[in-house]
N, C-alpha and C positions, 0 to 999 in steps of 0.2 A: 423214463430213467428211474431206476430203483434207488430209493433213498437209503442212506446208511442209518444205523440205529442212533447215531448222534447228530443227525442232520438238523439244520435249523428248523425244518418243518416239524420234526418230532418234538424238539424242544418247545416250540410254540404251542403244540397241542397239549403238552404236559403242563406248561405254564397256565394255559387257559383252564385246564381242569383244576389246578391248584387254586387259581383265583375264584373258581366256582365252588370251592369248599371241599374238594376231593383230597383227603390226606394221603391217599395211596400214590398220587401224582408226585409228591415230594420224594417218596422212596424210589420211584422209577427215575426221577431226575438224578438222584444220588447214584443209582445203579449205572446209568448210562455214562455219567461223568466219571465214575471210577474206572471204567474201561479205558478212558482216555488218560487218566492219571497214572495208571499202573506203569506204562512204559516210561513216563516222565520221572516217576519216583525211582525206578530202577536206574535210569540214566544218571540222575543227579547223584545217587549214592555210588555209582560206578565211577563217575567223573571226579568226585570229591571224596577220596578215601579217608580223609580226616574225620568226616562226618559218618562214614560207613562204620567206623570203629564203634560208634555209640548208638547208632540207629539202624533199624532194619526197614526194608521197603514197606512192609505191612504197617509198621508204626507210623511212618510219615504219611502214608496214604490215609490211614484211619483217622488220624488227628486232623488232617486237612478236610476230609469229608465231614467230620463232626462239626467243624467250624461252619462249613457250608450249610449243613442241615439246620444248625441253630439259626443261622441268618435267614434261611427260608421260612422258619417258624415266625420270624418277626416281620418280614416283608417279602412279598413275591414280586420279582422282576416282571415287567409286562411283556418283554420280548427277548429273543435269544441274545441279542446284542448286550443287553443289560445283564442277562443271566451269566454269560461267559465272562463279562467284566467282573461281576461279583465273585464268581468261582476263582478267577485268577487272583483277585485280591486276597481271598481266603488262603489260597495256596502260598502266595508270597509271604503272608503274615506267619504262617506255620513254619516256613523255611527260615525266616528271620528270627523267630522266637527260638527255634531249635538251635540255630547257630549261637544266639546270645546265651542260651542256657549252657551250652558246652564250652563256648569260647569267649564268653564275657569275662570280666575281671575275676569273678568268683567261680567260673565254670571249671568242670573237671579237665576239659581239653586244654584250657589255658595253662594248666600246670602239669601237663603230660607231654613228654617228648614224643614228637612224631618222627617216623623214619623218613629220611630224605628220599626223593624220587630215585628209582633205580637207574633211569636213563635221562639225565638232565639234557635239556635242549642245548645244542651247540650254538655258536654265535651266528652261523649262517641261518639256522632255523629261526632265531630271534629276529634277524634282519628281515627274513621273508614275512614273518608275522607282522612286524611293524610296517612293512610296505604294503600290506594287504588288509586294511581295516574292514573291508566288506566281508572278509571271512573270519572276523574276530572271534576268538574262543574265550568266553568269560573266565574259564578256570585258569587261563594263563595270563590274563590281563589285569585282574583285580582280585582282591579278597572276595570270597564267596558272598559274604553278607553285603559288602559294598555294592556288588553287582546288582543285587535285588533292590537295594535302595535307589540306585541310579535309574533303574527301569521306571520308578515312580516319578522321576524328573523329566521323562520324555514328554513332549507335547501330546495332548490327548489322542490325536489321530494316529501318531506313530506308536503310542503306547498300546492302543487297542489292537493294532495289527500285530505288534510284537507279542502281546499276551496270547492272542489266538494261535499264532504259529509256534511260539516257544513253549508256553505253559500248557496249552491244550493240544498241541500237536496237529492242528488242522492243516490241511493243504491250503495253498494260496487261493485256489478256486473256492473251497469251502468257506474261507475267511471272507472272500468277496461276497458270497451269498449271505452270510450272517450280517455283514455291514451294509449290504445292498449298494455296493459300489462296483466299479469295473475291476477286472483282474489286473489291468494296467495300473490302476490306482493302488491296489494292494502291493504290487511289485515295487512301485515308487516309494510307498511309505515304509515298506520292509527295508529297502536299501537305506532310506533316510534314518530309520531307527538305529540300524547297526552303525552307521557313520557317526551319529550323535552319541551313541553309547561309547564308541571308541574315543571320541573327543572328551567326553565326561571322565572316562577312566584316566586319561592322561592330563586332566586339568586344563584342557584347551577350550576355547569358546566353541559352542556347539556348531557354529557355522564353519569353523576351521579357517586356516589362513587362506 
């Protein structure tokens, strides 16, 4: 089976080279990670037009990768699982800092009127969304910054799966390979993560009624 450029096997080889003192491995790690983050950055700015007003895809991507690069200078994860976890943490911190910068108490966005959505959801759409937590869309369920904070409150196993699928855009099969668990386990944890996020967004106990 042909491995993709961002497969766990390639990440492991690069981490081994980095641990052995090869500085070019760090650049290659950043390069292959950036290929994953470009679609995510575009999606985030498309889904959240309030932030798109202030930032461009390249800015978000560059800042997140710079955080990751600096972290790799300080410590090198020993395996793909820890590497993806570190990368997801750096991405989330950049997104949260960006939101605080523009929409915190002193931010530009906090004092700038935003245009209302052109097509607000009708009551039936809202009922369908509320009745289907498994298909929860964070942009409609909570403030953007709060969503990323809530991800950090997930149990470790659910958070790992959510980060791999949502932040890194891995397939469920690729996530299972990284975590060295079955595909069935990834599916279960992905479902659990979304249900728990839905509960957290609405202030309910994670286990639900």
